[in-house]
C-alpha positions, 0 to 999 in steps of 0.5 A: 582096952578090954571091951569085955567080948563086945567086939566079938559079939559085934563080929558074930552078929555081922557074920550071921547077918551076912550068911542069912542075906546069902541064904536068903538070896540063894533060896530065892534064886533055887525057887525062881529057877524051879518055878522058871522051869516048871511053869515055862519048860515043864507045863507048856510040854505036859499041859495034862499032868495032875498038879501033884506031878507038876509039883514033884517036877518043880521039886526036881528042879530044885534038886538038879539046881541045888546039885549043880550049884554044889557041884560048882562051888566044890570045884570052884578054886578061883576065889570070890573076886572071879565070881564077881567078874563072871556075873555080868557076862552071865546076866548078860546072857539071859537078856535076849532069851528074857526080852524074846520071850517077853516081847514076841507074839505067840498065839499057841504056847505059853512058852515061846520056843525062841525064849528057850532056843535063845539061851542055849 
């Protein structure tokens, strides 16, 4: 049965939609990491810097994130299923730092030192 290219067109649409979803997720992660590094690590140590300098530090954090992610992507030889096996352990490592930073009272800093130390 000849469908006249319909199945191929649907395949292209599905491929395009999945690539758009992956790129959206990756973009959100890069923006989130840049915001977190800039507002929770760089800004508390340099609160008197100009907004222009803080913006550039955010751009550098985004660039560093992309370089690390690209190197991991180029060096990874295990396949996509191995990434799903390490997803939960990596997420679980972030939970203590998040909870300590969120619920520990601190009157002196915008960034609690334990929220940085717990992730290390």
